[in-house]
Phi, psi and omega in degrees: 000127184284144179281144178288144181291145178288127181294144180269119179247144179272122181297143180293138180294141179281131180265126178300149181298322180295322179294321178296320178294319179295320178295321177297320178294322178296318179295320178295319179295320178296318179297317180292330177296325177282324186276331188303317178302318178294321178297317179296321178295316180296317179294317185287328185254352182234295189292310182297313177299324179296314180292321180294318179292330176296315176294324181295330182292344177259015182230161167262119184215137173250012179068005180239315180258165179302141182285155178237128181288125181237002178067230184271011184298322180297318181289323177293324178292325177299323181295335182253008184269115180293330178293320177292322177297320177294321178296321177295316179298314180298319180295317180294320178296315179301315181293317182295332178273315188288315188296303181294325180292318180294319180290317180296314178295321178298318178294316181298315180292324178294321178297323178290314184284347178283350178275169178274092178235159181289143176061029180296324177298321178294318180297319179297318179296316181296327179285330184272336183304315180301334182292327182276353176281132182296153180296328178296316178295321177298318180297317179296316181300309184284339173296323176287317183294321186261015177300129185298331185259318188241007184284155180291332182296313179290329175297319177293317178298324179297319178294330179274000179080021180256140181295148181296150182248156179279332181053243186289347179262001180255120181301332181280343185247339192301313183293321178295323177295320177297322176297318180296319178296318179295324177295321178302324183263326188271342181293327181300325177297315178296323179298313182296316180295316180291325177298317177297322180290321181294327179287346177265358177291125182302126179295333181297322180294318180294316180295321179295318178294322179293319179295331178280001176095011180287136176282172184299320181292328177289321176298318179297317185284319189258348181240303188290307184297317176296329181290322182265015180301318177301323178294322178296321178295318178299314180294323178299316179293314183297312183291326178294315178296319178297319181291321180291339182256013182298134181211305190297324178296319178294318182296321184283325188267302191244341185053041176085348181267186353280142180057034178072014185288344179240014177288115178256175189296315183294322176293323176299318178298313179298318182295318180291321186281318191245353174250315179269352179057042171243073188295323179296320178294318177295322178296323177296318177296322179296323180285332172297317177296319180298319177295321179297319178296320178296320179296317179297314180297318180294320179296316179291328176295320178294321177297316179297318180294322179294319178295319178298318179294323179294321179293319177297321179292327179287326183274339183276000000 
């Protein structure tokens, strides 16, 4: 049997080392040409303002005259400022009410909409629509609805035989009303996230638990909730950060009133920097909020890591 002829291949041309380096530099220059605009935007709108505001927090500045270095005086003044203490309390109350209620309502509605019911797609859309409405538009809308004299809410209460309410003009009600408005808009986000998580729960686990005689509440407690626990941690972090940074809804509706009952930290920062022209003092308050956000994020990260280790230990 004759042997097949060996195919003739043309050797690849050798590329000089200098040519390869020049080509590498051209590729790097092309890559940086595409990346550079984004880098400049990030530096100009994120990194530089953060560093500048950090230096500003140690100065007395009205943004008009030259700044004066005062060291830690702004932070010491914050510790003794009753208005800042009230803003912290209002922010904590708002967060303590909004975060668990939005997550709890979102989970409950997601569990209902995850079943096979008629018009479930319509219900999901109606729940999510308020989330895409801007906070400024929400504030304008509810300012008209909750107006003490001409609003539709008091007109309805009058027909029901209930005395008119102050709503956003009542110091005892204003913060609670803002929480209710935020729930109207923010719960839809939790519903969508939980619906996606519930659809990823393995059906085999639910069927196995059902065959073993577990009731629906037991399946929810021992199968569904542990499976979607990472999503719950994510929502807890997201909603907490959103609540601590609330500003535009307060600005449009109450502007921190009445009697400072709705002044939150971010509104306090804006008021100090752009209304009272004490930018250094406002920057110090902003960094107190920033440290609080970092602590919250680090704490939830540790909780998430501990849960992951516990799950790994249970499965191993």
